[in-house]
N, C-alpha and C positions, 0 to 999 in steps of 0.2 A: 429774069427779068418782070415776071408775076411775082414771083417773091414780091420781092421787094413793093411792088406796087398794091397787093396783094396786106403786106403788114403795117403801107403808110396809112391805109382805109382802115384797118382794124382800128390801127392809131389814135385816129381822129374822131373814128365810131369813141371811144372807148369800150373796144374788147381785144377776147383775147381769144390763141388760135394753139392746141394741142393737137397730136398728130398718135396712131397708134398703126406698126405696121408689121406685112408678116416677110413678103419675098423680099421690099424694098430694104430690109436691115436696117436703117439707120439715116439711111438716105436723102427720104423725103423731109426727115429734121435738119439730114444738113441744109435740103436747099433754103430752110429758114434763116438757121444761126448763123451763115455766112455776109447774112445782110447785116451791114453795122444797123446797130442799136436794135436790136429783134427781140432782148432782153426786157425792152415794152411792151411785148404783146405775146412771145412766144413763150407758152407755160412747160411742154416738155413735149414728152413722146415718147410712147409704150414701143421696142420692141418684142411683138411675143412670137413669136417662129415656129416654137413648136406649136402641135396644138394642141394639148393639154393647155397651156398658157394663157392659148384665146381666154377662156372662162374665167380658168385659174385669175389674169393679172385683169383681164378687158371686162368681164360679166358675160362674156359671150355664154346662151345658154349650152346643156352638157346635151340633151332633146338637139339643138338645132343642129352642133357639132357634128353626131352619131347619125340623124339623120341625112346631111344635104353635103360636110364636108366641110372642110376648111376654104374650099375656096365657092366660093357658093354667095347671092349680093343680097342678102339676110346678116349673113356672120361679112359681109362688109361694113351695110347698117351699123350689125351694131358692136363691131371694132370701135367706130367716130362713136357711136353713141357713148362708150366703156370710157375712152380717150377720153371726153370731151368732161363727164362727172369724176374722175379719179383725176385728174389735172385740172381739175374746178377750171372749165376754158368755155367761153362761151362759144366754140367752134372748133370743130375737131376733122381732120380728113381719118382717114382708111385704104390700105393697100392692102388686099392678098392676088394671091394668080400661083399659076407655073411658070416656073424658073427653066425648069430644064437643069439636067439635061433629060430629062426623062417623065412621060404623064406622071397626074397623082390625083389618084382617088377619081380616076376615071375621066379627067378635066387635063386635055393636051394639051403641052406646052406654048406656052405664048396670052392663054387664057387670065386675062387678069378685072378682078372689081376694083373700082377706084369707089368710096361714099366720101361725101358730105354731110355732119349733122349740123344744128345751129337753132340758134333760135325763132321762132313762130315770125313770121311777115306782121301779122298783125296782131291783137289782145286776140285769146282765144281763139286764137288756131293752134296745128297741131305744130309742132319744132319743124321745121325745113329736114329735111332729108331725100339727097339726090346720091347715088346711084349708077357709077356704068360702065356696060360689059365691053372686056378691050377684047382682040386675037392679037397680039403683037407681033413682029415675028425678028427676024433673027437670033443672037446668045444671047448669054445669064444676061452679060453686060445692058445688051440694049434693051432685053426685054426689063428687066430691074430701070434704068435708064427710062426708059418709056410708061412706064407706070409710075412714075415719080413726074413726069410730064403730065399726065395724062391726071392725079390728082392736083396739081398746082393749077394746071389748068382749069376743073370741074368745081375748085375753087372762086377763084373768076371771075369766072361764071354764075357760078350762083351769090356773090358778092355783087354781080351787075358791073363787072365793071370791066367787061370786053362786050 
């Protein structure tokens, strides 16, 4: 339901959306493109599952990845910023985390970061950046779906739709 409301609000504002995904592997993009008329707002998405692709495709600074690992709040924000820039969108949402079955880079299964990057609220202010840390329960499917729900929810909150 939030995806429909987000796309309608962005359409009314004349704004666009892109996504960057790691652990969700395309599920976040799918949540938006299943809405009829999504093409008027949704620019596209980039799935960068491998760590080196986060730098290569989305411009996440390699020193950030090497010092913090791919599951980090600053990496989530950089993923969203990269998708926004590379897809030419006004807004972008991103997901990164550990869906399991094993911990990754010192992060436990279920640790997820979702981020939203968008235009400044008013002139002269910096771009809006919102990041949320989550610890999601369940198996891989539950964690991945929970990450999608959290990213969509954070975007809805940032757009003041909830």
